[in-house]
N, CA, C and O of each residue as an XYZ file, in Angstrom:
708
protein
N       0.851     -1.186      0.000
C       0.000      0.000      0.000
C       0.889      1.239      0.000
O       2.070      1.173      0.339
N       0.329      2.314     -0.368
C       1.061      3.572     -0.505
C       1.455      4.149      0.857
O       0.799      3.899      1.868
N       2.529      4.917      0.857
C       2.961      5.673      2.031
C       2.806      7.155      1.708
O       3.457      7.678      0.803
N       1.932      7.825      2.463
C       1.698      9.256      2.287
C       2.408     10.010      3.402
O       2.207      9.729      4.584
N       3.234     10.966      3.015
C       3.889     11.837      3.984
C       2.968     13.032      4.214
O       2.716     13.815      3.299
N       2.470     13.167      5.442
C       1.602     14.291      5.811
C       2.455     15.326      6.527
O       3.044     15.057      7.573
N       2.507     16.505      5.946
C       3.314     17.584      6.503
C       2.409     18.711      6.988
O       1.684     19.319      6.201
N       2.457     18.983      8.287
C       1.763     20.136      8.852
C       2.715     21.323      8.768
O       3.763     21.334      9.413
N       2.348     22.313      7.977
C       3.222     23.456      7.748
C       3.545     24.234      9.013
O       2.767     24.276      9.966
N       4.722     24.848      8.985
C       5.199     25.735     10.050
C       5.393     24.963     11.351
O       5.741     23.783     11.308
N       5.178     25.595     12.515
C       5.352     24.926     13.793
C       6.395     25.599     14.659
O       7.238     26.356     14.177
N       6.322     25.307     15.951
C       7.262     25.875     16.907
C       7.214     27.394     16.888
O       6.143     27.996     16.962
N       8.388     28.004     16.789
C       8.482     29.467     16.805
C       7.989     30.099     15.504
O       7.867     31.321     15.420
N       7.706     29.281     14.491
C       7.221     29.780     13.200
C       5.716     29.533     13.114
O       5.290     28.430     12.770
N       4.892     30.565     13.430
C       3.445     30.355     13.438
C       2.811     30.326     12.056
O       1.652     29.932     11.918
N       3.558     30.742     11.016
C       2.933     30.907      9.707
C       2.068     32.146      9.740
O       2.352     33.085     10.483
N       1.025     32.158      8.948
C       0.112     33.306      8.911
C      -0.695     33.353     10.210
O      -1.048     32.320     10.778
N      -0.977     34.580     10.667
C      -1.720     34.788     11.916
C      -2.849     35.773     11.644
O      -2.677     36.745     10.909
N      -4.008     35.507     12.246
C      -5.158     36.404     12.080
C      -6.042     36.304     13.314
O      -6.510     35.219     13.660
N      -6.269     37.410     13.967
C      -7.136     37.460     15.160
C      -6.791     36.363     16.171
O      -7.682     35.726     16.734
N      -5.504     36.150     16.393
C      -5.054     35.153     17.355
C      -4.972     33.734     16.814
O      -4.424     32.851     17.474
N      -5.502     33.507     15.641
C      -5.466     32.194     15.006
C      -4.115     32.038     14.314
O      -3.654     32.953     13.631
N      -3.475     30.869     14.493
C      -2.167     30.628     13.908
C      -2.229     29.482     12.893
O      -2.797     28.423     13.160
N      -1.637     29.720     11.740
C      -1.619     28.724     10.675
C      -1.057     27.389     11.162
O      -1.587     26.334     10.812
N       0.007     27.421     11.964
C       0.653     26.183     12.412
C      -0.325     25.265     13.155
O      -0.242     24.042     13.044
N      -1.258     25.868     13.920
C      -2.217     25.072     14.685
C      -3.266     24.425     13.780
O      -3.569     23.240     13.917
N      -3.818     25.221     12.849
C      -4.789     24.667     11.897
C      -4.142     23.567     11.058
O      -4.750     22.524     10.815
N      -2.905     23.807     10.619
C      -2.204     22.832      9.769
C      -2.003     21.508     10.500
O      -2.196     20.440      9.921
N      -1.617     21.579     11.765
C      -1.388     20.352     12.527
C      -2.695     19.590     12.757
O      -2.740     18.369     12.605
N      -3.751     20.309     13.121
C      -5.061     19.652     13.317
C      -5.515     18.952     12.034
O      -5.980     17.813     12.063
N      -5.372     19.659     10.910
C      -5.813     19.097      9.630
C      -4.952     17.917      9.203
O      -5.478     16.881      8.796
N      -3.635     18.064      9.291
C      -2.735     16.982      8.872
C      -2.997     15.715      9.689
O      -2.997     14.607      9.153
N      -3.217     15.896     10.983
C      -3.485     14.747     11.852
C      -4.825     14.097     11.517
O      -4.928     12.872     11.463
N      -5.849     14.918     11.292
C      -7.183     14.390     10.979
C      -7.186     13.678      9.623
O      -7.766     12.600      9.489
N      -6.540     14.277      8.620
C      -6.462     13.643      7.295
C      -5.687     12.333      7.394
O      -6.101     11.313      6.842
N      -4.567     12.372      8.097
C      -3.752     11.164      8.249
C      -4.516     10.031      8.905
O      -4.378      8.873      8.509
N      -5.322     10.356      9.906
C      -6.113      9.335     10.599
C      -7.111      8.677      9.639
O      -7.291      7.459      9.665
N      -7.748      9.473      8.805
C      -8.690      8.928      7.823
C      -7.958      8.028      6.827
O      -8.450      6.957      6.472
N      -6.785      8.467      6.380
C      -5.989      7.644      5.454
C      -5.628      6.314      6.107
O      -5.763      5.256      5.494
N      -5.164      6.376      7.366
C      -4.793      5.149      8.082
C      -5.992      4.225      8.230
O      -5.860      3.009      8.094
N      -7.165      4.795      8.509
C      -8.379      3.993      8.641
C      -8.767      3.318      7.327
O      -9.542      2.362      7.314
N      -8.216      3.831      6.214
C      -8.488      3.253      4.894
C      -7.305      2.442      4.368
O      -7.207      2.185      3.168
N      -6.414      2.043      5.264
C      -5.338      1.133      4.903
C      -4.111      1.780      4.282
O      -3.253      1.076      3.750
N      -4.006      3.108      4.336
C      -2.845      3.799      3.784
C      -1.857      4.067      4.912
O      -2.251      4.507      5.992
N      -0.591      3.808      4.669
C       0.445      4.130      5.647
C       0.715      5.626      5.610
O       0.762      6.232      4.540
N       0.891      6.217      6.788
C       1.108      7.664      6.888
C       2.356      7.933      7.717
O       2.558      7.331      8.772
N       3.183      8.837      7.228
C       4.317      9.349      7.994
C       4.058     10.830      8.223
O       3.814     11.573      7.272
N       4.109     11.264      9.479
C       3.874     12.661      9.826
C       5.214     13.364     10.026
O       6.071     12.869     10.758
N       5.398     14.521      9.377
C       6.630     15.271      9.601
C       6.636     15.892     10.993
O       7.701     16.133     11.562
N       5.460     16.150     11.539
C       5.373     16.577     12.945
C       4.004     16.219     13.497
O       2.995     16.259     12.793
N       4.000     15.864     14.790
C       2.755     15.573     15.485
C       2.621     16.464     16.718
O       1.690     16.307     17.507
N       3.554     17.398     16.877
C       3.502     18.347     17.991
C       3.977     19.702     17.476
O       4.294     19.846     16.295
N       4.026     20.673     18.346
C       4.344     22.041     17.965
C       5.862     22.267     17.919
O       6.432     22.968     18.755
N       6.490     21.650     16.918
C       7.933     21.821     16.707
C       8.156     22.426     15.325
O       7.262     22.404     14.478
N       9.347     22.965     15.103
C       9.677     23.521     13.790
C      10.813     22.743     13.164
O      11.833     22.478     13.800
N      10.621     22.385     11.915
C      11.677     21.863     11.055
C      11.583     22.646      9.752
O      10.491     23.028      9.331
N      12.708     22.883      9.122
C      12.699     23.639      7.872
C      12.002     22.823      6.781
O      11.947     21.595      6.858
N      11.472     23.510      5.767
C      10.882     22.779      4.648
C      11.871     21.786      4.016
O      11.467     20.701      3.596
N      13.155     22.144      3.945
C      14.150     21.212      3.398
C      14.268     19.957      4.257
O      14.368     18.848      3.734
N      14.257     20.139      5.584
C      14.312     18.981      6.480
C      13.104     18.072      6.266
O      13.237     16.849      6.251
N      11.935     18.671      6.103
C      10.721     17.892      5.902
C      10.786     17.113      4.588
O      10.386     15.950      4.533
N      11.289     17.755      3.533
C      11.449     17.069      2.248
C      12.420     15.895      2.397
O      12.169     14.809      1.874
N      13.525     16.114      3.109
C      14.509     15.043      3.328
C      13.901     13.884      4.110
O      14.188     12.721      3.825
N      13.053     14.202      5.104
C      12.373     13.140      5.862
C      11.495     12.306      4.935
O      11.524     11.076      4.974
N      10.712     12.994      4.100
C       9.837     12.287      3.169
C      10.622     11.387      2.234
O      10.200     10.269      1.938
N      11.766     11.877      1.769
C      12.621     11.069      0.894
C      13.199      9.880      1.656
O      13.268      8.772      1.123
N      13.616     10.110      2.910
C      14.244      9.052      3.707
C      13.280      7.895      3.972
O      13.692      6.735      3.994
N      11.995      8.211      4.174
C      11.019      7.139      4.427
C      10.445      6.585      3.122
O       9.595      5.695      3.136
N      10.919      7.121      1.998
C      10.499      6.682      0.657
C       8.992      6.791      0.470
O       8.329      5.850      0.032
N       8.468      7.970      0.816
C       7.045      8.211      0.639
C       6.647      8.137     -0.827
O       7.448      8.402     -1.723
N       5.393      7.770     -1.048
C       4.850      7.722     -2.409
C       4.222      9.056     -2.799
O       4.204      9.421     -3.975
N       3.709      9.781     -1.807
C       3.103     11.103     -2.014
C       3.466     11.981     -0.823
O       3.645     11.491      0.292
N       3.573     13.284     -1.072
C       3.892     14.251     -0.020
C       2.819     15.329     -0.067
O       2.639     15.988     -1.091
N       2.101     15.509      1.051
C       1.035     16.508      1.123
C       1.343     17.456      2.278
O       1.349     17.053      3.442
N       1.596     18.708      1.944
C       1.920     19.727      2.933
C       0.698     20.622      3.138
O       0.199     21.231      2.192
N       0.224     20.694      4.376
C      -1.000     21.424      4.705
C      -0.656     22.822      5.210
O       0.152     22.982      6.125
N      -1.272     23.818      4.607
C      -1.069     25.221      4.974
C      -2.401     25.960      4.930
O      -3.415     25.408      4.504
N      -2.386     27.216      5.375
C      -3.506     28.148      5.204
C      -2.964     29.336      4.426
O      -1.838     29.773      4.664
N      -3.733     29.844      3.527
C      -3.327     30.994      2.727
C      -3.563     32.279      3.521
O      -4.227     32.265      4.557
N      -3.016     33.385      3.028
C      -3.260     34.691      3.620
C      -3.151     35.731      2.523
O      -2.477     35.512      1.516
N      -3.806     36.853      2.715
C      -3.785     37.929      1.720
C      -3.462     39.249      2.424
O      -3.538     39.334      3.649
N      -3.106     40.270      1.658
C      -2.723     41.548      2.281
C      -3.817     42.165      3.148
O      -3.516     42.827      4.141
N      -5.084     41.955      2.784
C      -6.187     42.563      3.525
C      -7.157     41.489      3.980
O      -7.423     40.546      3.235
N      -7.698     41.614      5.201
C      -8.690     40.642      5.673
C      -9.892     40.564      4.730
O     -10.359     41.571      4.198
N     -10.374     39.336      4.542
C     -11.580     39.057      3.746
C     -11.457     39.508      2.285
O     -12.461     39.782      1.628
N     -10.229     39.581      1.790
C      -9.969     39.963      0.401
C     -10.226     38.785     -0.543
O     -10.793     38.961     -1.622
N      -9.809     37.594     -0.136
C      -9.951     36.395     -0.965
C     -10.485     35.248     -0.119
O     -10.418     35.275      1.110
N     -11.021     34.232     -0.813
C     -11.433     32.996     -0.154
C     -11.014     31.828     -1.033
O     -10.705     32.002     -2.212
N     -11.007     30.658     -0.456
C     -10.846     29.455     -1.263
C      -9.580     28.662     -1.022
O      -8.704     29.042     -0.245
N      -9.525     27.538     -1.727
C      -8.383     26.624     -1.647
C      -7.556     26.735     -2.917
O      -8.072     26.971     -4.009
N      -6.266     26.556     -2.736
C      -5.323     26.568     -3.850
C      -4.309     25.469     -3.576
O      -3.864     25.302     -2.441
N      -3.948     24.730     -4.596
C      -2.908     23.721     -4.465
C      -1.716     24.131     -5.313
O      -1.860     24.576     -6.452
N      -0.537     23.969     -4.731
C       0.700     24.314     -5.418
C       1.475     23.047     -5.723
O       1.603     22.163     -4.876
N       1.992     22.968     -6.944
C       2.783     21.831     -7.395
C       4.011     22.351     -8.144
O       4.008     23.480     -8.634
N       5.046     21.539     -8.233
C       6.247     21.953     -8.963
C       5.988     21.965    -10.467
O       6.494     22.823    -11.191
N       5.199     21.006    -10.919
C       4.935     20.865    -12.347
C       3.437     20.663    -12.543
O       2.844     19.764    -11.946
N       2.839     21.485    -13.366
C       1.387     21.490    -13.573
C       0.879     20.211    -14.259
O      -0.329     19.994    -14.354
N       1.798     19.376    -14.730
C       1.424     18.131    -15.413
C       2.002     16.960    -14.639
O       3.090     17.059    -14.072
N       1.283     15.865    -14.616
C       1.792     14.681    -13.948
C       1.018     14.335    -12.698
O      -0.059     14.872    -12.440
N       1.587     13.427    -11.926
C       0.910     12.821    -10.781
C       0.597     13.840     -9.683
O      -0.485     13.789     -9.098
N       1.503     14.751     -9.392
C       1.248     15.746     -8.337
C       0.053     16.626     -8.712
O      -0.786     16.934     -7.865
N      -0.019     17.023     -9.969
C      -1.136     17.862    -10.419
C      -2.453     17.086    -10.342
O      -3.490     17.651     -9.995
N      -2.408     15.801    -10.665
C      -3.609     14.962    -10.576
C      -4.070     14.854     -9.119
O      -5.264     14.930     -8.831
N      -3.116     14.676     -8.212
C      -3.413     14.632     -6.783
C      -4.044     15.959     -6.340
O      -5.051     15.965     -5.631
N      -3.454     17.065     -6.756
C      -3.957     18.392     -6.383
C      -5.374     18.616     -6.909
O      -6.233     19.127     -6.191
N      -5.612     18.238     -8.150
C      -6.957     18.383     -8.737
C      -7.977     17.560     -7.967
O      -9.083     18.027     -7.695
N      -7.601     16.321     -7.612
C      -8.513     15.451     -6.860
C      -8.877     16.062     -5.513
O     -10.032     15.991     -5.093
N      -7.901     16.662     -4.832
C      -8.155     17.282     -3.527
C      -9.018     18.529     -3.705
O     -10.028     18.690     -3.019
N      -8.621     19.414     -4.628
C      -9.358     20.670     -4.825
C     -10.821     20.420     -5.186
O     -11.712     21.097     -4.672
N     -11.067     19.461     -6.058
C     -12.432     19.154     -6.492
C     -13.297     18.771     -5.299
O     -14.439     19.217     -5.183
N     -12.755     17.948     -4.421
C     -13.538     17.508     -3.260
C     -13.731     18.635     -2.250
O     -14.777     18.714     -1.606
N     -12.734     19.505     -2.106
C     -12.895     20.649     -1.194
C     -13.916     21.642     -1.734
O     -14.622     22.296     -0.967
N     -13.991     21.749     -3.037
C     -15.006     22.607     -3.657
C     -16.405     22.070     -3.334
O     -17.329     22.844     -3.087
N     -16.552     20.751     -3.339
C     -17.845     20.133     -3.030
C     -18.269     20.389     -1.583
O     -19.462     20.388     -1.280
N     -17.301     20.609     -0.687
C     -17.607     20.901      0.715
C     -17.982     22.379      0.884
O     -18.593     22.747      1.888
N     -17.624     23.224     -0.083
C     -18.032     24.618      0.003
C     -16.946     25.653     -0.211
O     -17.228     26.851     -0.203
N     -15.697     25.212     -0.404
C     -14.624     26.170     -0.675
C     -14.642     26.618     -2.123
O     -14.997     25.842     -3.010
N     -14.264     27.861     -2.369
C     -14.022     28.320     -3.726
C     -12.722     27.664     -4.196
O     -11.742     27.627     -3.452
N     -12.712     27.149     -5.424
C     -11.542     26.455     -5.969
C     -10.670     27.468     -6.717
O     -11.026     27.928     -7.802
N      -9.536     27.803     -6.127
C      -8.595     28.749     -6.746
C      -7.627     28.048     -7.705
O      -6.762     28.694     -8.297
N      -7.771     26.745     -7.855
C      -7.003     26.023     -8.864
C      -5.695     25.440     -8.383
O      -5.347     25.512     -7.205
N      -4.982     24.861     -9.333
C      -3.676     24.247     -9.118
C      -2.662     25.127     -9.831
O      -2.795     25.400    -11.024
N      -1.659     25.566     -9.105
C      -0.671     26.481     -9.666
C       0.745     25.974     -9.460
O       1.048     25.336     -8.451
N       1.612     26.264    -10.429
C       3.014     25.862    -10.346
C       3.800     26.804     -9.454
O       3.651     28.024     -9.525
N       4.641     26.214     -8.611
C       5.614     26.964     -7.826
C       6.896     26.150     -7.820
O       6.925     25.035     -7.299
N       7.932     26.689     -8.385
C       9.188     25.938     -8.491
C      10.177     26.307     -7.398
O      11.277     25.758     -7.347
N       9.793     27.242     -6.513
C      10.730     27.755     -5.515
C      10.481     27.232     -4.104
O      11.071     27.750     -3.156
N       9.636     26.233     -3.933
C       9.302     25.732     -2.602
C       9.993     24.392     -2.334
O       9.868     23.445     -3.110
N      10.721     24.335     -1.222
C      11.521     23.144     -0.903
C      10.692     21.874     -0.843
O      11.130     20.830     -1.328
N       9.487     21.942     -0.248
C       8.694     20.710     -0.119
C       8.174     20.225     -1.472
O       7.705     19.093     -1.591
N       8.258     21.076     -2.482
C       7.851     20.657     -3.826
C       9.051     20.284     -4.693
O       8.973     19.336     -5.475
N      10.145     21.005     -4.570
C      11.255     20.740     -5.494
C      12.382     19.896     -4.902
O      13.318     19.540     -5.617
N      12.312     19.569     -3.611
C      13.341     18.701     -3.024
C      12.813     17.312     -2.679
O      13.564     16.461     -2.203
N      11.531     17.084     -2.916
C      10.951     15.765     -2.659
C      11.123     14.898     -3.905
O      11.093     15.385     -5.035
N      11.302     13.616     -3.666
C      11.487     12.657     -4.764
C      10.206     11.886     -5.041
O      10.249     10.740     -5.487
N       9.066     12.514     -4.777
C       7.766     11.891     -4.972
C       6.801     12.991     -5.381
O       7.112     14.168     -5.200
N       5.644     12.650     -5.924
C       4.658     13.690     -6.220
C       4.315     14.445     -4.933
O       3.987     13.838     -3.913
N       4.395     15.778     -4.995
C       4.189     16.601     -3.802
C       3.223     17.739     -4.094
O       3.271     18.363     -5.154
N       2.341     17.995     -3.125
C       1.357     19.078     -3.215
C       1.439     19.905     -1.940
O       1.476     19.359     -0.837
N       1.469     21.219     -2.099
C       1.310     22.117     -0.965
C      -0.102     22.665     -1.056
O      -0.446     23.382     -1.996
N      -0.911     22.320     -0.071
C      -2.327     22.674     -0.064
C      -2.541     23.912      0.799
O      -2.260     23.900      1.998
N      -3.040     24.980      0.180
C      -3.423     26.199      0.904
C      -4.921     26.079      1.179
O      -5.755     26.385      0.327
N      -5.238     25.625      2.391
C      -6.612     25.251      2.716
C      -7.365     26.446      3.294
O      -7.507     26.583      4.509
N      -7.839     27.298      2.407
C      -8.582     28.474      2.810
C      -7.673     29.583      3.308
O      -6.523     29.348      3.682
N      -8.207     30.786      3.305
C      -7.454     31.952      3.763
C      -7.673     32.142      5.260
O      -8.811     32.241      5.719
N      -6.585     32.193      6.016
C      -6.687     32.345      7.464
C      -7.245     33.712      7.829
O      -7.780     33.886      8.924
N      -7.127     34.696      6.921
C      -7.696     36.018      7.211
C      -9.003     36.249      6.453
O      -9.369     37.382      6.140
N      -9.695     35.141      6.167
C     -11.047     35.187      5.615
C     -11.998     34.619      6.667
O     -11.920     33.441      7.014
N     -12.886     35.456      7.165
C     -13.842     34.985      8.173
C     -14.709     33.853      7.620
O     -15.046     32.918      8.346
N     -15.069     33.937      6.337
C     -15.901     32.895      5.717
C     -15.149     31.561      5.666
O     -15.717     30.519      5.993
N     -13.878     31.587      5.259
C     -13.092     30.345      5.200
C     -12.893     29.757      6.593
O     -12.972     28.541      6.767
N     -12.635     30.608      7.588
C     -12.452     30.115      8.955
C     -13.739     29.502      9.492
O     -13.711     28.467     10.157
N     -14.866     30.146      9.201
C     -16.142     29.593      9.658
C     -16.395     28.228      9.002
O     -16.827     27.284      9.663
N     -16.121     28.137      7.705
C     -16.293     26.861      7.000
C     -15.380     25.800      7.606
O     -15.811     24.673      7.850
N     -14.124     26.157      7.848
C     -13.179     25.203      8.421
C     -13.630     24.755      9.811
O     -13.558     23.570     10.138
N     -14.088     25.689     10.616
C     -14.471     25.353     11.990
C     -15.770     24.550     12.064
O     -15.885     23.634     12.878
N     -16.742     24.885     11.226
C     -18.041     24.215     11.316
C     -18.087     22.894     10.555
O     -18.908     22.028     10.858
N     -17.203     22.736      9.564
C     -17.236     21.501      8.759
C     -15.870     20.820      8.744
O     -15.475     20.209      7.751
N     -15.156     20.939      9.870
C     -13.778     20.455      9.947
C     -13.639     18.998      9.511
O     -12.789     18.680      8.680
N     -14.461     18.119     10.062
C     -14.329     16.689      9.754
C     -14.649     16.405      8.286
O     -14.008     15.554      7.668
N     -15.627     17.104      7.729
C     -15.935     16.945      6.302
C     -14.770     17.415      5.433
O     -14.465     16.806      4.407
N     -14.133     18.485      5.847
C     -12.995     19.029      5.092
C     -11.817     18.063      5.148
O     -11.186     17.790      4.127
N     -11.520     17.546      6.339
C     -10.456     16.540      6.460
C     -10.790     15.329      5.592
O      -9.916     14.767      4.932
N     -12.069     14.931      5.599
C     -12.508     13.811      4.771
C     -12.349     14.090      3.291
O     -11.978     13.195      2.532
N     -12.624     15.318      2.864
C     -12.490     15.689      1.447
C     -11.038     15.615      1.002
O     -10.746     15.122     -0.087
N     -10.117     16.106      1.846
C      -8.691     16.026      1.515
C      -8.273     14.561      1.420
O      -7.591     14.159      0.478
N      -8.690     13.771      2.406
C      -8.343     12.346      2.411
C      -8.917     11.633      1.190
O      -8.233     10.810      0.582
N     -10.170     11.937      0.819
C     -10.776     11.312     -0.358
C     -10.001     11.647     -1.630
O      -9.825     10.793     -2.499
N      -9.541     12.890     -1.735
C      -8.737     13.275     -2.892
C      -7.431     12.493     -2.969
O      -6.991     12.088     -4.045
N      -6.824     12.290     -1.806
C      -5.583     11.505     -1.759
C      -5.875     10.050     -2.084
O      -5.164      9.427     -2.873
N      -6.927      9.510     -1.471
C      -7.279      8.095     -1.711
C      -7.611      7.838     -3.176
O      -7.212      6.815     -3.734
N      -8.334      8.754     -3.798
C      -8.683      8.583     -5.217
C      -7.419      8.486     -6.067
O      -7.370      7.728     -7.037
N      -6.406      9.252     -5.699
C      -5.148      9.251     -6.449
C      -4.364      7.974     -6.176
O      -3.863      7.332     -7.098
N      -4.265      7.614     -4.898
C      -3.512      6.426     -4.490
C      -4.122      5.173     -5.118
O      -3.407      4.325     -5.652
N      -5.448      5.067     -5.047
C      -6.109      3.853     -5.525
C      -6.099      3.739     -7.043
O      -6.257      2.639     -7.573
N      -5.919      4.845     -7.753
C      -5.915      4.760     -9.216
C      -4.492      4.709     -9.788
O      -4.309      4.637    -11.003
N      -3.492      4.748     -8.909
C      -2.098      4.763     -9.377
C      -1.678      3.395     -9.880
O      -0.538      3.220    -10.311
């Protein structure tokens, strides 16, 4: 069976984006853990880059994923914009817009759209360590804008459904590989 590396973005002294006391690192860890649990319940092996409030660099996380020979790498984050409530939705970042990582990203985004998020699409980013230093298909998921009250309300009220949507997107990719 596949091994999915679940990466909760940021951590420790690096809170990521912050809005009204809410910290990206906390949302990312809750989501990564919840998604991983669903994957494990469906027979997928999961390696977590962190399960507590610690910080490792994105390069360290990529190296961990490579060391455990993960089949997929999913990094969970929250987006942010210059002004509160400027944007909403989910966006997935991949190193290459074509191939397995993009298929994984599309599968996740489609299911998150069904839960109620605006789908901001799949976009290429070649400058992110967790995407360009991993030796497996890797997606950095920006799961809603932390400075969007609508996205936060959706995340808080439908948390388990959202974790399930991310997991379903991963499972659809794993099972069709």
